[in-house]
LUMSEKE-130169 format. One record per residue (C-alpha): residue number from 1; residue in three letters; chain; x, y, z. Coordinates in pm, 1 decimal, always signed. Example, Ala and Ser with C-alpha at 12.3 -4.5 7.8 and 13.67 -1.06 7.14 Angstrom:
# residues 2
  num  residu  chaine         u         v         w
    1     ALA       A   +1230.0    -450.0    +780.0
    2     SER       A   +1367.0    -106.0    +714.0
//
This chain:
# residues 285
  num  residu  chaine         u         v         w
    1     MET       A  -11140.7   -3495.6   +7005.2
    2     LYS       A  -10815.4   -3347.9   +7149.8
    3     ARG       A  -10640.8   -3351.3   +6829.1
    4     LEU       A  -10939.8   -3184.3   +6656.4
    5     LEU       A  -10936.6   -2902.9   +6912.1
    6     ALA       A  -10559.6   -2863.5   +6870.8
    7     ALA       A  -10583.9   -2842.3   +6498.7
    8     LEU       A  -10879.4   -2594.3   +6527.2
    9     SER       A  -10678.6   -2377.5   +6776.0
   10     LEU       A  -10361.6   -2383.4   +6556.0
   11     LEU       A  -10583.3   -2264.0   +6255.9
   12     LEU       A  -10742.4   -1985.3   +6461.7
   13     ALA       A  -10401.3   -1864.3   +6581.6
   14     LEU       A  -10282.7   -1857.3   +6216.7
   15     ALA       A  -10582.3   -1676.4   +6104.4
   16     PHE       A  -10513.6   -1402.5   +6357.6
   17     ALA       A  -10129.5   -1398.5   +6286.2
   18     PHE       A  -10169.1   -1328.0   +5917.6
   19     PRO       A  -10155.5   -1110.7   +5724.1
   20     LEU       A   -9815.6   -1066.3   +5881.1
   21     THR       A   -9582.8    -759.0   +5816.0
   22     LEU       A   -9223.0    -768.8   +5938.5
   23     GLN       A   -8905.5    -576.1   +5868.1
   24     ASP       A   -8626.6    -787.2   +5718.3
   25     ASP       A   -8250.0    -750.5   +5785.0
   26     LEU       A   -8225.3    -488.3   +5506.2
   27     GLY       A   -8482.4    -283.1   +5679.2
   28     ARG       A   -8751.9    -355.5   +5406.9
   29     THR       A   -9108.7    -408.4   +5500.4
   30     VAL       A   -9227.5    -751.1   +5397.4
   31     THR       A   -9584.7    -860.9   +5417.2
   32     LEU       A   -9714.8   -1229.4   +5384.3
   33     LYS       A  -10090.8   -1268.3   +5343.2
   34     ALA       A  -10089.6   -1626.9   +5459.9
   35     PRO       A   -9820.3   -1890.2   +5589.1
   36     PRO       A   -9607.2   -1966.5   +5281.9
   37     LYS       A   -9640.7   -2320.5   +5132.0
   38     ARG       A   -9370.1   -2285.5   +4867.5
   39     ILE       A   -9035.8   -2156.7   +4993.7
   40     VAL       A   -8703.2   -2111.0   +4831.6
   41     THR       A   -8401.9   -2097.9   +5072.0
   42     MET       A   -8085.1   -1927.2   +4949.0
   43     LEU       A   -7869.5   -1987.3   +5260.9
   44     PRO       A   -7759.5   -2330.8   +5407.5
   45     SER       A   -7826.1   -2207.3   +5762.1
   46     VAL       A   -8178.5   -2094.5   +5681.1
   47     THR       A   -8255.2   -2426.1   +5498.7
   48     GLU       A   -8140.9   -2610.0   +5799.6
   49     THR       A   -8352.1   -2385.2   +6038.9
   50     VAL       A   -8669.1   -2419.0   +5817.5
   51     CYS       A   -8636.8   -2790.6   +5825.9
   52     ALA       A   -8562.3   -2805.6   +6195.4
   53     LEU       A   -8880.0   -2613.7   +6246.8
   54     GLY       A   -9060.5   -2904.4   +6072.8
   55     ALA       A   -9123.7   -2726.5   +5733.1
   56     CYS       A   -8882.4   -2896.6   +5506.3
   57     ASP       A   -9173.0   -3012.0   +5281.1
   58     ARG       A   -9240.2   -2661.0   +5208.4
   59     ILE       A   -8903.4   -2588.9   +5048.4
   60     VAL       A   -8920.5   -2608.6   +4664.9
   61     ALA       A   -8551.0   -2520.5   +4603.5
   62     THR       A   -8232.2   -2425.0   +4773.5
   63     ASP       A   -7906.8   -2257.0   +4712.7
   64     ASP       A   -7619.2   -2482.7   +4581.2
   65     TYR       A   -7448.8   -2537.1   +4913.7
   66     SER       A   -7764.6   -2655.2   +5126.5
   67     ASP       A   -7677.9   -3028.2   +5186.5
   68     TRP       A   -7861.6   -3100.0   +5524.8
   69     PRO       A   -8072.3   -3261.8   +5619.7
   70     GLU       A   -8031.5   -3532.6   +5347.8
   71     SER       A   -8372.1   -3464.2   +5187.8
   72     VAL       A   -8274.6   -3123.7   +5042.6
   73     LYS       A   -7999.6   -3267.4   +4828.6
   74     LYS       A   -8254.3   -3365.3   +4573.6
   75     LEU       A   -8421.4   -3025.3   +4545.5
   76     PRO       A   -8359.8   -2798.1   +4261.0
   77     LYS       A   -8059.0   -2578.5   +4327.5
   78     ALA       A   -8078.4   -2204.6   +4250.0
   79     GLY       A   -7709.5   -2112.2   +4261.4
   80     GLY       A   -7528.3   -1911.0   +4533.7
   81     LEU       A   -7460.6   -1569.6   +4653.3
   82     TYR       A   -7254.4   -1468.2   +4344.3
   83     ASN       A   -7415.9   -1684.1   +4081.9
   84     PRO       A   -7804.7   -1707.7   +4160.7
   85     ASN       A   -8046.2   -1840.9   +3914.1
   86     PRO       A   -8362.0   -1607.8   +3940.9
   87     GLU       A   -8508.1   -1758.0   +3637.8
   88     LEU       A   -8537.9   -2088.7   +3811.2
   89     ILE       A   -8665.3   -1933.5   +4130.1
   90     VAL       A   -8937.7   -1742.0   +3946.8
   91     SER       A   -9041.5   -2052.9   +3738.2
   92     LEU       A   -9115.4   -2234.3   +4080.3
   93     LYS       A   -9364.9   -1971.7   +4171.8
   94     PRO       A   -9273.6   -1968.1   +4550.0
   95     ASP       A   -9480.5   -1749.9   +4793.6
   96     LEU       A   -9155.9   -1677.1   +4992.5
   97     VAL       A   -8792.0   -1659.5   +4902.1
   98     LEU       A   -8536.9   -1625.8   +5201.7
   99     VAL       A   -8208.9   -1460.9   +5071.1
  100     SER       A   -7884.8   -1328.6   +5213.4
  101     LYS       A   -7881.8    -970.2   +5314.9
  102     TYR       A   -7564.1    -956.2   +5086.0
  103     GLY       A   -7602.9    -929.4   +4716.2
  104     ARG       A   -7873.2    -778.4   +4491.3
  105     LEU       A   -8097.8   -1086.9   +4420.4
  106     TYR       A   -8390.1    -951.3   +4624.2
  107     GLU       A   -8423.4    -663.1   +4371.9
  108     THR       A   -8448.1    -897.6   +4072.1
  109     LEU       A   -8707.9   -1112.1   +4242.4
  110     GLU       A   -8917.9    -820.8   +4376.1
  111     ARG       A   -8930.1    -691.6   +4015.4
  112     ALA       A   -9076.6   -1036.1   +3934.7
  113     GLY       A   -9334.9   -1006.2   +4176.7
  114     LEU       A   -9205.8   -1243.9   +4445.0
  115     THR       A   -9208.3   -1203.2   +4819.3
  116     VAL       A   -8848.2   -1178.3   +4938.4
  117     TYR       A   -8714.3   -1172.5   +5295.9
  118     ALA       A   -8348.1   -1080.9   +5349.1
  119     VAL       A   -8170.6   -1248.9   +5643.6
  120     ARG       A   -7841.6   -1174.8   +5824.9
  121     THR       A   -7715.4   -1422.9   +6081.9
  122     GLU       A   -7367.7   -1331.0   +6197.7
  123     THR       A   -7353.0   -1310.4   +6568.0
  124     TYR       A   -7445.9   -1584.8   +6823.6
  125     GLU       A   -7763.9   -1409.1   +6924.0
  126     ASP       A   -7860.7   -1370.8   +6564.6
  127     ILE       A   -7902.6   -1747.0   +6539.3
  128     PHE       A   -8195.6   -1730.4   +6800.0
  129     ARG       A   -8340.2   -1425.1   +6645.7
  130     THR       A   -8346.8   -1591.1   +6311.3
  131     VAL       A   -8515.7   -1891.7   +6442.8
  132     ARG       A   -8793.0   -1684.2   +6589.0
  133     THR       A   -8829.9   -1474.6   +6278.9
  134     LEU       A   -8850.4   -1781.9   +6058.1
  135     GLY       A   -9099.1   -1915.0   +6309.1
  136     ARG       A   -9321.7   -1612.9   +6268.7
  137     LEU       A   -9289.4   -1610.4   +5891.0
  138     LEU       A   -9394.0   -1973.7   +5868.9
  139     GLY       A   -9669.3   -1952.4   +6124.1
  140     LEU       A   -9466.5   -2186.7   +6347.7
  141     GLU       A   -9386.4   -1965.6   +6651.1
  142     ALA       A   -9441.4   -2233.8   +6917.7
  143     GLN       A   -9203.8   -2476.6   +6723.4
  144     ALA       A   -8958.1   -2181.0   +6710.0
  145     GLU       A   -8948.3   -2148.6   +7085.2
  146     ARG       A   -8900.0   -2509.7   +7124.0
  147     LEU       A   -8615.8   -2515.2   +6859.9
  148     VAL       A   -8449.6   -2222.7   +7059.6
  149     ALA       A   -8479.7   -2399.9   +7390.8
  150     GLN       A   -8326.0   -2739.8   +7232.3
  151     ILE       A   -8033.4   -2551.7   +7068.8
  152     GLN       A   -7962.4   -2362.7   +7392.7
  153     LYS       A   -7975.4   -2685.3   +7594.3
  154     GLU       A   -7745.7   -2868.4   +7361.0
  155     VAL       A   -7502.2   -2564.0   +7373.5
  156     TYR       A   -7510.0   -2578.7   +7750.4
  157     GLN       A   -7416.6   -2942.0   +7766.9
  158     GLU       A   -7099.5   -2862.8   +7563.4
  159     GLU       A   -7019.4   -2565.2   +7767.8
  160     ALA       A   -7046.4   -2773.3   +8087.2
  161     ARG       A   -6790.5   -3020.5   +7925.7
  162     ALA       A   -6556.9   -2737.7   +7833.2
  163     ALA       A   -6590.0   -2604.6   +8186.6
  164     LYS       A   -6400.7   -2888.9   +8327.6
  165     ALA       A   -6088.1   -2807.7   +8136.7
  166     LYS       A   -5791.7   -2669.8   +8328.9
  167     SER       A   -5658.9   -2445.9   +8050.2
  168     ARG       A   -5774.3   -2174.0   +7808.9
  169     PRO       A   -5550.4   -2199.8   +7508.7
  170     ARG       A   -5511.6   -1895.1   +7269.1
  171     VAL       A   -5676.7   -1966.7   +6935.4
  172     TYR       A   -5662.8   -1859.9   +6582.4
  173     TYR       A   -5943.5   -1963.0   +6352.6
  174     GLU       A   -5892.6   -1948.7   +5979.1
  175     ILE       A   -6194.2   -1939.5   +5740.5
  176     ASP       A   -6005.6   -1945.2   +5419.0
  177     PRO       A   -5635.3   -1907.8   +5306.2
  178     THR       A   -5688.1   -1537.8   +5216.9
  179     PRO       A   -5669.7   -1537.5   +5523.7
  180     TYR       A   -6012.0   -1433.6   +5666.5
  181     THR       A   -6068.2   -1513.7   +6040.5
  182     VAL       A   -6332.3   -1441.6   +6311.9
  183     GLY       A   -6362.5   -1176.0   +6558.9
  184     PRO       A   -6491.7   -1255.6   +6913.8
  185     GLU       A   -6833.2   -1108.0   +6860.6
  186     SER       A   -6902.7   -1320.4   +6556.6
  187     PHE       A   -7099.1   -1644.4   +6623.5
  188     ILE       A   -6780.3   -1844.2   +6575.6
  189     GLY       A   -6596.5   -1623.5   +6801.0
  190     VAL       A   -6855.8   -1685.1   +7083.7
  191     LEU       A   -6812.4   -2051.6   +7020.5
  192     ILE       A   -6454.6   -2018.0   +7087.7
  193     GLN       A   -6529.2   -1845.4   +7404.8
  194     LYS       A   -6777.6   -2110.9   +7522.8
  195     ALA       A   -6528.8   -2393.8   +7435.1
  196     ARG       A   -6299.8   -2215.7   +7678.0
  197     GLY       A   -6061.3   -2081.4   +7413.8
  198     VAL       A   -5918.8   -1722.1   +7382.2
  199     ASN       A   -5935.7   -1570.0   +7044.0
  200     ILE       A   -5617.8   -1381.4   +6937.9
  201     VAL       A   -5827.5   -1152.6   +6727.1
  202     PRO       A   -5936.6    -832.1   +6883.1
  203     LYS       A   -6308.5    -715.4   +6850.2
  204     GLU       A   -6213.8    -394.1   +6696.3
  205     LEU       A   -6119.6    -572.7   +6367.6
  206     GLY       A   -6489.9    -672.9   +6317.7
  207     LEU       A   -6674.7    -990.8   +6289.7
  208     PHE       A   -6504.7   -1159.6   +6003.4
  209     PRO       A   -6176.5    -958.2   +5926.9
  210     LYS       A   -5908.6   -1016.6   +5676.7
  211     ILE       A   -5577.4   -1005.7   +5851.8
  212     ALA       A   -5206.2   -1026.1   +5762.6
  213     PRO       A   -5021.1   -1361.1   +5821.0
  214     GLU       A   -4763.8   -1162.8   +6025.9
  215     PHE       A   -5027.6   -1089.4   +6280.6
  216     VAL       A   -5068.4   -1455.4   +6366.9
  217     VAL       A   -4695.7   -1494.5   +6396.1
  218     GLU       A   -4699.2   -1208.8   +6634.4
  219     LYS       A   -4979.5   -1315.9   +6846.6
  220     ASP       A   -4843.6   -1679.6   +6853.9
  221     PRO       A   -5161.4   -1888.5   +6920.1
  222     GLU       A   -5152.6   -2220.4   +7098.8
  223     VAL       A   -5418.0   -2378.9   +6870.0
  224     ILE       A   -5519.0   -2315.8   +6500.7
  225     VAL       A   -5866.0   -2414.6   +6361.0
  226     ALA       A   -5914.1   -2416.8   +5988.7
  227     THR       A   -6215.8   -2504.7   +5774.3
  228     TYR       A   -6099.5   -2539.9   +5413.6
  229     PRO       A   -5928.9   -2818.7   +5202.5
  230     ASN       A   -5552.1   -2853.6   +5234.6
  231     ALA       A   -5530.8   -2604.8   +5505.0
  232     LEU       A   -5265.5   -2809.0   +5697.9
  233     GLU       A   -5017.8   -2786.3   +5414.5
  234     THR       A   -5103.4   -2407.7   +5345.9
  235     ILE       A   -5046.6   -2319.8   +5709.0
  236     ARG       A   -4724.8   -2500.2   +5743.3
  237     LYS       A   -4579.2   -2350.5   +5433.9
  238     ARG       A   -4627.7   -1983.9   +5524.4
  239     PRO       A   -4310.2   -1799.6   +5593.9
  240     GLY       A   -4226.5   -1766.2   +5964.0
  241     TRP       A   -4516.8   -1982.5   +6072.5
  242     ASP       A   -4284.6   -2268.4   +6177.2
  243     ARG       A   -4220.6   -2048.6   +6482.0
  244     VAL       A   -4585.9   -2026.3   +6570.7
  245     ARG       A   -4661.8   -2258.0   +6892.0
  246     ALA       A   -4962.6   -2443.0   +6748.6
  247     VAL       A   -4758.2   -2516.5   +6422.3
  248     ARG       A   -4457.0   -2640.6   +6635.4
  249     ALA       A   -4683.7   -2859.6   +6868.5
  250     GLY       A   -4894.0   -2989.9   +6581.8
  251     ARG       A   -5208.2   -2857.0   +6737.6
  252     ILE       A   -5385.3   -2768.6   +6414.1
  253     CYS       A   -5748.5   -2889.8   +6386.5
  254     VAL       A   -5870.6   -2894.3   +6015.3
  255     TYR       A   -6238.9   -2955.8   +5959.0
  256     THR       A   -6367.8   -3026.0   +5599.1
  257     GLY       A   -6608.8   -3301.9   +5450.2
  258     GLY       A   -6925.1   -3158.5   +5627.0
  259     GLU       A   -6766.3   -3096.2   +5965.0
  260     ASP       A   -6688.3   -2738.1   +5844.2
  261     SER       A   -7061.9   -2693.2   +5804.4
  262     LEU       A   -7116.3   -2742.9   +6166.2
  263     LEU       A   -6871.7   -2463.7   +6243.1
  264     SER       A   -6961.2   -2219.9   +5952.8
  265     ARG       A   -7345.2   -2226.7   +5963.2
  266     PRO       A   -7518.0   -2039.0   +6233.7
  267     GLY       A   -7815.9   -2258.0   +6255.1
  268     PRO       A   -7965.4   -2548.6   +6456.2
  269     ARG       A   -7662.1   -2764.5   +6458.4
  270     VAL       A   -7435.3   -2506.7   +6613.6
  271     ALA       A   -7390.1   -2719.0   +6931.2
  272     GLN       A   -7223.2   -2991.1   +6720.3
  273     GLY       A   -6978.4   -2725.4   +6593.5
  274     LEU       A   -6912.6   -2619.5   +6959.9
  275     ARG       A   -6837.5   -2988.8   +7040.4
  276     LEU       A   -6564.4   -2986.0   +6764.6
  277     LEU       A   -6408.1   -2697.6   +6924.2
  278     VAL       A   -6418.3   -2830.7   +7271.2
  279     ASP       A   -6254.1   -3148.8   +7146.2
  280     CYS       A   -5997.3   -2954.0   +6963.4
  281     PHE       A   -5895.7   -2726.7   +7245.1
  282     HIS       A   -5910.5   -2993.9   +7524.3
  283     GLY       A   -5915.6   -3334.5   +7378.1
  284     ARG       A   -6199.2   -3586.8   +7368.4
  285     PRO       A   -6328.2   -3724.6   +7711.2
//
């Protein structure tokens, strides 16, 4: 009887929640007549969040890079930001497509009559805002609040571990060999702070700025974090970088093979990325 009442309460709540109209991260008005049952996710962090909300079974396709949880690997792949496959997406007849704010995919899909919601998750607070937004879009608001609380609890546990450290090393984080890095107000920048590191990049440069290699030599970080293949060799070969304290001391942490996803995806596994940084800056317990 209790289960029946709970199910009826859920159905009533959904009946009052939909039709639902929200503004997406492009400022567009998006209306859903009912909770979506066929979803295409075009961002790995969004795929992970939808699954963490318990709605993995509603996803009918993802972008090329979504690979967690394991079950999404077998789903049809609809390309990426620069090479999307709108024909495949349209053929799957989704009732909601979740896309990046960047790119023009939403225009093509809208012309085909699909409901498209654009997402931007770049700051630490964006992670929780996106969880709650997806909870509303999917009719899973209670699950979204539980997920927010779970992520925050896991992050706090890693923060508490970092708080025991006696030092706060100066840190340079490299996304790719261009080099692109992270500003202190990006979600990765906040993770660096929570891990008791000091980002050498000033906030005036933006969230994910491109910098000159000479800037790093001048700032002389004590730790370098990189998240792309062959980063160690790339960094060591740069002119003048043999004078950088992190290079001289061998304090270069390179994360690839799935670990990079824990750091680069602003989603439900963000505390695991924070754990990597705490271990890198202060050593494993």
